[in-house]
N, C-alpha and C positions, 0 to 999 in steps of 0.2 A: 505495500497500498508506498504510496505519494505520500511528503506530510511537509508542509510548509518549509519546514527546515528544510531539506531538499531540495525540494522546488529554489529556494533559495540562495543556497549553494550550485545548483544547474543554472541560474543567475549570471553568476559572477562566472560561469568555467565552459558556457559551452552552449550560447549563443548562435543561430544558427550560419545569419545574416552580416556578420559584424562590417563586410565591406555590399553590404545591400544583396540584393538577387535581382541575377542577370540572368532568369531562363526564360525562354522565348513560350508568350502568351498567348492561348489562343480566343479567336472569337465563337463567343457560343455556339455559332452559327457553321462553324467548321463542321467537317463530316470526321471528321477526329472526335470531337466531343459531341457531335450527335450518335455515334456510334458508339458511346459509351453507354452499358447497363441505367434501364432508364430509373433503377432506384437513388443511385447514382445522381444521375441529369438532374433528379428533383432536389438535393442538395445542393448541388452545385450553383444551377440555375435559379433558386429560387432567388429572388425580388425582396420578401422581407424580410420580418425579425429576425437574424438566425439565434437571438440570447434567446425571444422566443419562445422559437422550435424546442432550443435545445432544454428549458426550462419545461413544455409538456415533457419532453420523454425524463424526466430526473425524479427523485424527492427533494434532492439537495442542489441548487446550482449555484455556483461559486464561480467568481475572478482571481486569480493568483497576477498580478505583475511582477513582470518581472526583471525589465528593464525600463527606463523614460532617461533618454537624453540625446543630444543631439547627433542626428542620421550622418547617414553614409552612405547616398544615393551608385548602386550603381548605373553603370551604361542606359542601361534601355527603363532607366527609370526618372532619369531626367528629362524625359519629354514629357511628362505627365503633368508635369508643373507650367503654368508662364513664368522662366525665371526671370521676366525682366520684371515681375512683380514680387515674387518670391525670392527674389535673388538669387546667392549662391548656400550649401550641404549645408554651412554652418547657421540659416537661417529656420532649418524643418529641424523638426523633432521627432525622435521615432521612439512610441509607445508600444512593448510588446507583452503581447503575454499569454495564460494558460484560461482556458476555460475550460471550468469543468462538471462531470455529473458525478454527484456522487465521491467526490471528493478522485473520479477517472479523470485523467484531460483526455478529453476529444477533439481542440482548437487549439489550435496553434496562432493567434494573431496581432499583429504587424499593423500599427496605424503608420503612418507618414505626415503629419501635422506641420504647411508652412507657417511660419512669426506671423505672420499678418489675419490664418483663420483663429490662429491662437487668441489675439487681438480681440477677436471681433465677436466670439466667442468663450471673453475668460470665465466669467463662473461657468460655462454646462465644461468646459474642456480642462483650463489649468488644475481644477480641484480633482479630477475621475478619482482618484483611490484605488479602492476594488470594486467601485462598480461598473458593470460594463460598459463598453461607447457605445456599444447597440440600442442599450436603454436610452441616452439620450438623443440619437441623431432620430431613432424612428417616432420619438417624445416631439421633435422637432418641428411646427406649421411650416417654417420656410426652408425644410431637406428636402433636394431631390437627389438619386442614384441615375450614373452614369450604368453603361451595359458593363456587361460582368465579360472579363476573361478568364479562364482557364489556361492552367500549366500540374504536371508533372513531376515527381520528384523522384527518380529510382533506388532500389536497396541499398547502393552505397553511396548516396549524394549526402551532404551535409546536411541536408534536412531529417535526413534518417541517424544519421547517428547524433543525432540531437536525442532522438525517442529513446536512446538505451539505456542513458540514469532516470528515464520516467518508464523501467519497468514495461518500456510498455515496445517491446522485440520488431521491428518489421519486416517483411515476409512477403510485402507487396507492393507494387507502385503509390507512392502516396499521392491523392490530389488537390487541389488545389482553385485558390477563385481570386479575385481583384474586381476593385471598380470604387471609381470615383467616387465622391458622393460635396456635393456642393452646398452650403450652410449658405442663403442669399446666392451669391457668387465667389464665396469663400472656400476652396476646395480642398482637400483631403484624399485621401489614399487608406482605402482599407485591404490587405491581405488574409487568410485565413487559410489554412490548411487542415485538411481534417489525417488526426492523426489515428495513428495503427487503433481500432478494433470500432473506431468509430461507428456510430449508428449509420453511417452516409453508406458502409459499404455493407450494411444486413441487408441484404435480398427486400428483408419482411419493412424495409422502410423508415418505422416507428417501434417505440418498444411498444406492450400493453401495461399501462400503469391506471 
């Protein structure tokens, strides 16, 4: 069983995207994505709140913050933001968390928040603590979501290695999604990786609570 002490140690030593995520991302309409099992597509392409969907699957939902720091962006992440307004890497904050159901990690989430967005939504974003970002975004009347993109991580990837100290051995490809969110016109990017054993890989689609 994973506990918060182990997760704090993990946050210091084994986070997967020290230099950003340079994966190739696929549009949701591509053949590769449409060929995925329907239950996995349902999780990857669902535009509703992932937090609320996870809450419905367990008795105890929790968020463990792994790290919040100035971000380093990979090359393919630079284009997500208007660099004329968000400036350089040192103006973007990375917030990395685990979403847990009944103390079992289900999702690793990484959010990139430009300085201007942080200032604009200071009361909402600056002091999230162990609150899920999804709870904030989907309660904001001025929020809109961009297109969902999908990628995968091989069993020998840094993402898979990240799962080992979580006692989640990676025996299959891990799937992830990302999309831009806008609070009015202020952007932020959320990426979510479904960890080994996550509900997304269950061909029943949901659990019965």
